[in-house]
Phi, psi and omega in degrees: 000141175245160178266122181278139181267138175216160176256128176294142180247151176078169183218144174217165186271144181293342178258014173270088183281150188232137174259141175303138180236171183295152177303143180096356181263018185292150169291152178301120180075011186244192184286128181269351181269325184233030176288154170254162183299335185227131187249143173285171185296325181263128179291154184288146169276309178219137181251119174301142179278157180301136176307132185108340177292325182252123179250133179290155177219175173055222182297330181291324176294320177303317182291322177297321178295322176297320178296316179300315183280345177261242186297307197300322180275358189218031184296328181287355172267347183281318182200145181298339178300329180283335171293328182276351187300109179055025177291152185300330183262007179256083187242098182276142177223168175056221183291346179285357171284354170292141184298326183270004177243015175137345186268358184305323181304343176290320174292309183300321178295318179302314179297308185296312184298326177300311179290322181300308182296315182295317180296317178300316181293318181297321182272355187054042182263106186296328179297314178293319181299316181291324176297316178296317180299318181295315183288317178291324181295332179299330176270314186302320182290343183251351181299133185223155183301330183280349182285180176249100188053237182266004173277071193294338182278349176272164182240115183292345176273357180268116177302325181294318180293317181295322179292322179298319178296315181295323182289338182278080178053049174057045175084032181304320182293336175287323174300315178298326176300323178296323177297318177295319179301320178295320177299320180293319181295321177297318181291318178296320181300327181269343185238335186069024183294113185295329179297320179294314181297320179300319179295319178298316180294323179293317183295318186258350184251013182256351185208112182294344178264008187295334180264316184288344178281349177269112189265348192239357180203165184234019187297335182277352182299311183299306181297328177294316179295316175306311185297321178296320182295335177274328190246334186066021184302126184293323180295323176294320177299318178297321180295320178292319176303314181294322182294327185256014177292119185293342178273000183300131180248170174091357177294144176296146184306321182286355173256316183298321185295337183279000174283350183235136181292141178275165170284140177255009182294140176307138182096347177298131182243132178226163172276135180280182184205158171305132192288327173302314180295320180301310182298317183285340181264345181257309187303317183295348177294343172295331175296325177297323176296313180300319186283317187262337187081003181277108186293342180298332177293318178294317179301323180294311181299315180294320182297318180291324177290326175294321177297316178302319180295318183288326184275319200232002189292131174270156183296341178279000171102000178235141183291161168307129185201066183238055009250357179261153181278153181194184186299149177310136181207138183297331183242020174265154189259158170236122183288142180299324174304319184283329172301312179296315180295325181290318176301314178302314185295321182287325175293326176295312180292328176301312180291325182287341184239335189071014184270124182296339181297333176290325175294321176300317179296317181297316179297316182300314180292318186290319184279348184240293185291325183298307180293332179290341184280345188224153179289168185295332178267005178060038182233354170221160184207166173259154172276319177235143168240148176234151181305324177246118174236105188261338181201164177281142178090358173206150014281172172279156177234156189290333190221189177057222181281010176058224187300325181293345179293345177272000180267148176278117182223161177302322180204157176236155176251126000289167189274008186302316182290327177299326178280315188290335183296348178282351189273312193296323182297306179292329177296317179297311183302316185282359179236016180290331175237147175222165177267150179257162182297335183258035173067025174259188178231148182234126171273108187257326176225150190248156179162165181291129183191172169230128177248133177237110189213172175268140178213165181058224181273064177057042177266131177286128184231134172248129176237116178263123181256109179259117183193156168253013179310138009268015182273355163216181193257354191248136176238119179253125183243136172247122185259124181229084171284154177298333175206168178306134185214138175269121172193156179272147168247128175255133182240122179289129175252108183303149182297333181283350184265112185274329187225071179294152178234138184218137173220151175237123182053037176086354180264122181291141179245152172282123185264127173221135181248152182278185184294343180256014175070038173237141171253147187241130175239115179246129179191176170272112183272137181237155180305132178092357176300145181237147176235134173237113179249122176246129180244086184301133181253145178230132176300133178231146176246122178253131179247154179195193182228133181269106180249015183292145174286140177250183179299161002280148180253149180275338183079005181286137174266087177208151183288155171219164186285137171234153188233137174294121185285159173264143178302335181265008182299134181255003181286151173088169181279139178287146176217164176222142177233149181245129178234159176215105189061227181277358186267134167273141178247153185217154169279114185280138165256109190303132170273139189259267185285338178199171184288003176249009182237103180277157175291116183294341181270358183296141177261126181220357181278081183230150167248133183278140174271106184297336181264357183288154179290144177236128180248152185252137181226135183232153169212177186296148173295147177293162181298326176225134186272130174213033180055061189281153171297325176278073191285150179283350181228122179226158174238148172245124183236164181264130180210163179233142175297144179225159173274105185210118182230078181298139181282132176303328182287331184203075184284142176219155167289156173305142188295330181224168178300144184279149177287163182261050182273353177238146183295144177286157177216168179271132174242149181261128180249145177234165178304137181308319183294343178273357184256155169243325168243144190191167167231112179239338170256098190276144160303156187252138174276126186285161166299162176300139180297143177301133178280149180307322183292345182260007182290119178234343181225126183238130176251120176255121178242122183199210179232216184295333177294333180272317182199128174216126178287171181301139177213083188301331184293344175248008177083019179249122183244359182280168174228057181205196182289125179284129010232055175294153183285340177203165184301320185289353180252005173277164188294330180301311184284329177293317177297316182299315182291321179297319180286331175297320178294322181290319185268349183062029177210143181277114182289150169276138182235151171232123185241125181224138175268118182244041179299331178297326174297315182303318185281340184226040189301331184284333185243355185294130180276089186300312185300318183282314186285338185246018183303316180301320182291320179291323180293341178300334174056060187287156170273333179224132177239126177246116180252115185229083184225179174126331187295329181267000180286130176302155182307133180268092188261353180231160177297324180296319179294319179298316181294321181292320179295314178301316180299321178296319178296318179299322179299321177296314182293325174299321181295316182285341180260008187293325186264322182203201189241079174288163168293137180235126175239127176245127182258139175287174181295138173296322172265100191306138178213114189301316183292314180294317182295324178295318179296319178295318180296315181297318178297320179296318179297324180299331181254010180057043177269180177260126182256130178251116178273109182267008185303315182297323179294316181291337179273353179271113182304331183285352179280346184276150179297329181294342177282349185250330181195168182273148179228148178292325188244129183298327180295320177295317182299334182279355176282164178294139173272197183298320179294315180297319178298318180294321179296319177297316180297316180299319181295320180292317180297318178300318180297321179293311185289339177284347178278100184271000000 
């Protein structure tokens, strides 16, 4: 048997939950098992199953039980704000509709109730279900047509109430209503609770302007669209029409711009945004596509998420979001709210597109960033996580609770992350399987579970998935339909898996996946049929550059420009990450008495060898899963100890790849989610430095001493280093000839005057302006600058000049490890020379102190002949040039 390839058609929203309906209620050309009474213009690609259809098992059930016994089942014990969340007596009015003046429980309740209801339904836990019913019912039973969405105590006909809502951060409480609406739709989809549906219809069906009057957010779009698919309410349809009217004016700029797809070309610059707002302002435009059929809306939502991935993605699967997005960084944070929101958004886009890459993103975030955000007992959490956490209390973060946000605590202020951490686990579990348009089922994300759903001609089917994925590679499924049934099964093949293996009832199948990374198996399924899917994993090393800004931070909440990077960009510190399937791996720093106490004896100052062999080691899964340090899956990689002492106040990776002056050793890596302290974005071990005898290409970077074209008005007619008497007597040509004699080969040289860098070192775009020089890929780089740099009279100026020099050295060292020689100023200057020396030391280069040469009067050109211009005369003459060349050659030949 072979697997036939097909492309999924149509799109539907990941938050459009579906209840089984009577036969005959199918959408035209759509699924007859999970159709809703009213269909959007675009048919669904994949339909999420009702919460409760998929039950967790194995290690995933253990984690769900920890969530139930920890935060999710007991949030009202964490803080009184959760007791007030949408409580009947917590009715904010006027300025108290501001989140920080009393209305915050509306946001917190939306997050918590969403996770509470879904987790209860997934686990079939009646206690959680009743708790969710009680909390949601307190609002549902009071929602009235005269209210403002779920703010039932307000009067939408009252100008004072409407103005108060608008004045509260541009309708913040309406955004919070949307979060509650999403929680209600999920609960209704899993329970069919008529009280909940009535409240949804009342909130969204009483005012055709209820959506278009919200100018700054789209959180209510999904629950309104869900409610329409269940009810067909005309007023809700009118509200959706008005919300998606392309002529609609008055949208806030950060909402309006997301209606159009951005350019993803390298160099594209956009203003960033708070990531919660970004996710909530981009993802819902897919609903506009579903409603109108206008594909430009879908292209826009996908395009902005692709931009976020290219600009800001962290190796653990969630973008930099502390709290605004920015370039990838080893010590930059990802907010727990955004981890939860990102999982939601990718599952939403997965359903809206049927594209497996969204499942890959969801798995990466869920298996890595999600467990790192919370303690093993699910009772403390971080506000921010960073790829590298070396100690408690650092790094610092730009916003929120700042440095303390990286500590595991019962709660953080503000409480948003404490509430949102309840969402990703049940969202993942309830979306591991979806229904297909042709009455089949699709395995979209993997983990141990049992799904009980309708397939084929409304046949009840149970599929038990036995697996320890992602901690092993094999997923065994047992298919048990109530009777023989014809229907397709779609199996997601992750993009990282090159050679999947599949068998049905022990017979191997030829695996082929479609353009959306799904393989299709169509047959008559009988009770007891078995599927064995193996997704072979291979250790991979990903390298990149950390260009993130570090402390000190201003704490200002305002946008700044971010740029789509180029693959050839040489800016930033090099790093390497190790992955195995969807898992990121890290060097663990053991946490001892609690997740905020690292082992002081732990060794973590290592640079990873990107070319080193990596071996895989497995052992049995523990009896109960809690993301243990003693992980069942480990990798051994090659790394070398390095001298690296990042500052707690402002930690950075080493600016360039580390030298191989210490022997490599094997280090043990564990899954990132099993760590609380860790190194996952590693400094990089450089290739071996080029030997002097192997020098064939030399890059000279300098100023007029290195190269100056003819300038008759000052009496200079040469086109070589000023002020040698001829080209063959400047230091560039003397160094070249001396090394030619040593290597017995004539080197190719590139000589460039970078005086513009000297004069504008703080703002000079090194990567763009010096690309040709970096592309030369030299074996030897001689950097001879400083004379044109304005006097460095402040510490800030000294630091900025040094940083600029380091950027140049990062560029020449970006591809491999050439010899690097940095020369001090010919005209000695203590501040400039110190900065040059420090930059040279950071890259383990050879520093040539030219001070003695510059202090010798006989080294100057004026000592050898007369010049029209005093500035020319002050340059080195032939003697000075030879002294500089000899010093540089000695420095090169001393590198053994």
